[in-house]
C-alpha positions in Angstrom: -243.2 -158.7 -194.4 -244.3 -155.6 -192.3 -241.7 -153.5 -190.6 -241.8 -150.4 -188.2 -238.9 -148.1 -188.4 -238.9 -146.0 -185.1 -237.0 -142.8 -184.4 -236.3 -142.4 -180.8 -235.2 -139.5 -178.5 -237.3 -137.1 -180.5 -237.5 -133.7 -178.8 -234.0 -133.8 -177.3 -233.1 -130.6 -178.9 -234.2 -128.3 -181.6 -231.0 -129.3 -183.5 -231.3 -133.1 -182.9 -234.7 -132.8 -184.4 -233.5 -131.6 -187.6 -231.7 -135.1 -188.1 -235.0 -136.6 -187.4 -237.1 -134.6 -189.8 -234.3 -135.5 -192.4 -235.0 -139.2 -191.7 -238.7 -138.8 -192.2 -238.6 -136.7 -195.2 -235.9 -138.4 -197.1 -235.9 -141.6 -195.1 -237.9 -144.7 -193.9 -239.2 -143.5 -190.4 -242.8 -144.4 -189.8 -243.0 -143.8 -186.1 -241.3 -141.3 -183.4 -240.9 -141.8 -179.9 -241.3 -138.3 -178.3 -239.8 -137.0 -175.1 -242.2 -134.7 -173.5 -239.7 -132.7 -171.1 -236.7 -132.0 -173.1 -235.7 -128.6 -174.9 -236.7 -129.7 -178.2 -240.2 -130.9 -177.5 -242.2 -127.9 -178.6 -240.3 -127.6 -182.2 -241.1 -131.4 -182.5 -244.5 -130.9 -181.8 -245.0 -128.2 -184.3 -243.5 -130.2 -187.1 -245.0 -133.7 -186.0 -248.7 -132.1 -186.0 -248.2 -131.9 -189.8 -247.2 -135.6 -190.0 -250.5 -137.6 -189.2 -249.1 -140.6 -190.7 -246.3 -140.9 -188.3 -247.3 -142.6 -184.9 -246.3 -140.8 -181.6 -245.1 -142.8 -178.8 -244.2 -141.4 -175.3 -240.7 -141.8 -174.7 -240.4 -142.1 -171.2 -236.8 -141.3 -170.5 -237.8 -138.3 -168.2 -234.2 -136.8 -169.0 -235.4 -133.2 -168.9 -237.2 -131.0 -166.3 -240.7 -131.7 -165.0 -243.5 -129.8 -166.5 -244.6 -129.2 -163.0 -242.9 -126.7 -160.6 -239.9 -128.8 -158.8 -241.4 -127.7 -155.6 -244.6 -130.2 -156.6 -242.4 -132.9 -157.5 -239.5 -132.9 -154.8 -238.7 -136.6 -154.7 -238.2 -136.4 -158.7 -235.8 -133.6 -159.0 -232.0 -132.7 -158.0 -230.7 -129.4 -156.9 -230.8 -127.9 -160.4 -234.8 -128.8 -160.7 -233.9 -131.6 -163.3 -234.9 -135.2 -163.2 -232.3 -136.7 -160.8 -232.0 -140.3 -162.2 -230.2 -139.4 -165.7 -227.1 -140.7 -164.3 -228.1 -142.7 -161.1 -230.9 -145.2 -162.4 -231.2 -146.1 -158.8 -232.8 -142.9 -158.0 -235.9 -144.0 -159.7 -236.8 -146.2 -156.7 -236.9 -143.0 -154.7 -239.6 -141.2 -156.4 -243.0 -140.8 -154.7 -245.9 -142.3 -156.7 -248.5 -139.5 -156.2 -245.9 -137.0 -157.4 -245.0 -139.1 -160.3 -248.7 -139.4 -161.1 -249.3 -135.7 -161.2 -246.2 -135.1 -163.2 -247.2 -138.0 -165.9 -250.7 -136.3 -166.0 -249.2 -132.7 -166.5 -246.9 -134.1 -169.2 -249.6 -135.7 -171.1 -251.7 -132.5 -171.0 -248.8 -130.6 -172.5 -248.3 -133.1 -175.3 -252.2 -132.6 -176.2 -251.7 -128.7 -176.0 -248.6 -128.7 -178.2 -249.3 -131.6 -180.5 -253.1 -131.9 -180.5 -253.2 -135.4 -179.7 -252.0 -137.9 -177.0 -249.3 -140.4 -177.8 -250.4 -143.7 -179.5 -247.9 -145.9 -177.5 -245.7 -145.8 -174.5 -242.6 -147.3 -173.2 -242.0 -147.7 -169.5 -239.8 -147.2 -166.4 -239.2 -148.9 -163.3 -240.4 -148.6 -159.7 -243.1 -146.0 -158.6 -242.5 -143.8 -161.8 -243.2 -147.0 -164.0 -246.5 -147.8 -162.0 -247.6 -144.0 -162.6 -247.0 -144.5 -166.2 -248.9 -147.2 -166.6 -251.6 -145.8 -164.4 -252.0 -142.5 -166.8 -251.8 -144.7 -169.9 -254.8 -146.9 -168.9 -256.6 -143.5 -168.2 -256.2 -142.4 -171.6 -256.1 -145.5 -173.9 -252.4 -145.5 -174.6 -250.9 -148.9 -175.5 -247.9 -150.2 -173.7 -246.2 -153.9 -173.5 -247.0 -154.8 -177.0 -243.6 -155.7 -178.4 -241.9 -158.7 -177.9 -238.5 -160.1 -179.3 -234.9 -161.0 -178.0 -233.6 -158.0 -175.9 -229.9 -156.7 -175.6 -229.4 -159.2 -172.7 -230.1 -162.2 -175.0 -233.6 -162.9 -173.4 -236.8 -163.2 -174.9 -239.2 -160.4 -174.0 -242.8 -161.4 -174.2 -245.6 -158.7 -175.0 -248.8 -158.5 -172.7 -251.3 -161.6 -173.7 -253.8 -159.3 -175.5 -251.0 -158.2 -178.0 -249.3 -161.7 -178.6 -251.5 -162.7 -181.6 -249.9 -159.4 -183.5 -246.6 -160.9 -183.6 -245.1 -157.3 -183.0 -241.1 -158.1 -182.3 -238.2 -155.6 -181.9 -235.3 -156.3 -184.3 -231.9 -156.1 -182.2 -228.9 -157.2 -184.1 -226.8 -159.3 -181.5 -224.3 -160.4 -183.8 -221.8 -157.9 -183.1 -220.7 -157.5 -186.9 -222.2 -154.0 -187.1 -221.8 -152.4 -183.5 -218.9 -152.7 -181.2 -219.8 -150.0 -178.6 -221.0 -146.2 -178.4 -217.4 -145.0 -177.8 -216.1 -142.7 -180.5 -213.1 -144.8 -181.1 -215.6 -147.7 -182.2 -217.6 -145.3 -184.7 -215.7 -146.8 -187.5 -217.3 -150.0 -186.8 -220.9 -148.6 -186.4 -223.2 -149.7 -189.2 -226.8 -149.5 -188.5 -227.6 -149.9 -192.4 -226.1 -153.3 -192.4 -227.9 -154.3 -189.3 -231.2 -153.4 -190.8 -230.4 -155.4 -193.8 -229.6 -158.5 -191.6 -233.2 -158.3 -190.3 -234.8 -161.9 -191.1 -237.5 -162.0 -193.6 -240.5 -163.6 -192.0 -244.0 -163.1 -193.3 -245.3 -163.9 -190.0 -243.7 -161.2 -187.7 -244.1 -157.4 -187.7 -240.6 -156.0 -187.0 -239.9 -152.9 -185.0 -236.5 -151.6 -185.7 -235.5 -148.4 -183.3 -232.5 -146.1 -184.0 -231.7 -142.5 -182.7 -231.7 -140.3 -185.8 -230.6 -136.7 -184.9 -227.8 -134.0 -185.3 -225.7 -133.1 -182.3 -225.4 -129.9 -180.3 -223.6 -128.9 -177.2 -226.6 -130.1 -175.3 -226.7 -133.7 -176.6 -222.9 -133.9 -176.6 -222.7 -133.0 -172.7 -225.9 -135.0 -171.8 -225.7 -138.2 -173.8 -223.5 -141.3 -173.9 -224.9 -141.9 -177.4 -223.6 -139.1 -179.6 -221.9 -139.5 -183.1 -223.8 -142.7 -183.9 -227.1 -140.6 -184.0 -225.6 -138.9 -187.2 -225.2 -142.2 -188.7 -228.8 -143.4 -187.8 -229.9 -140.4 -190.1 -227.6 -141.8 -192.7 -229.0 -145.3 -192.4 -232.6 -144.5 -192.5 -232.0 -142.5 -195.7 -229.4 -145.1 -197.0 -230.4 -145.8 -200.8 -229.1 -149.5 -200.1 -231.6 -150.0 -197.4 -234.3 -148.6 -199.5 -233.3 -151.0 -202.6 -233.4 -153.9 -199.7 -237.0 -152.9 -199.0 -238.0 -152.8 -202.5 -236.4 -156.0 -203.5 -237.9 -157.8 -200.4 -241.3 -156.2 -200.8 -241.3 -155.3 -197.2 -244.3 -153.1 -196.4 -243.5 -149.9 -194.4 -246.1 -149.5 -191.6 -246.5 -147.1 -188.5 -247.4 -148.6 -185.1 -251.1 -147.8 -185.2 -251.2 -149.8 -188.5 -249.7 -152.6 -186.7 -252.0 -152.5 -183.6 -255.3 -151.8 -185.3 -254.9 -152.9 -189.1 -254.9 -149.6 -190.3 -253.2 -148.3 -193.3 -252.0 -144.9 -192.4 -248.3 -144.9 -193.7 -249.0 -146.8 -196.8 -251.7 -144.1 -197.8 -249.1 -141.5 -197.4 -246.6 -143.2 -199.5 -249.4 -143.9 -202.2 -250.2 -140.2 -202.2 -246.7 -139.1 -202.8 -246.0 -141.9 -205.1 -243.2 -143.3 -203.4 -241.3 -146.0 -204.8 -241.4 -147.6 -201.3 -245.2 -147.6 -201.6 -246.2 -151.5 -201.8 -248.1 -150.8 -204.7 -245.3 -149.7 -206.7 -243.5 -152.7 -205.8 -246.2 -155.2 -206.9 -246.5 -153.2 -210.3 
């Protein structure tokens, strides 16, 4: 069985990034979804440009500030010059498509300037912003709509037709055994490592599992409803029990590029460092 372990919200802040780097260096992260407009973007790029075995996705939350001047994208920003839908998703529908298109192109140019490459994959968004994201992804060969699986609403999500044969599915634990809510009072019940190890062993599926590994600072604590679970996600991705579960089940860790194109980038990295998680060591 092959699994992609993804880190989301990469680039949130410099401090948050430190937790992500821990999950890469001492853990099982094979792919990073990077936000291109948040305070930790530049330090994230400086780190990730030295990790070619990590797939980069464009994490299209648009939680920070536009790359363009606020005066160039007035339909997208609030009075402080920040993207205006952070707390009000309905504001996404007020976005001007042409402004969104300019901002999306500017964000990708910024990514190329700092990272030295464009993202391999992309998430999405609703309304005119979502349409603009798809347009610039098509312009640049960035893959989207490639993951299926059961969503948080319990409904099955289908990828685009051209990716269905790859059978890439997101693993979301809906049992309720390992997660109650993101409230601080429910933190004792949050067990992402346990959720990972509930993943069905299925040789016909490429599973993708997403967590938010990162450390906390005042910016994240003020901004996000997801706070201390992020620290637990770092621990889960580095957990020796999870690594042993991977070894015992002979799970092949891959990045998203490997899943899409049949490459072997992440396993070659594990082989080069003689990791016990290299599939060759498991078969020995």
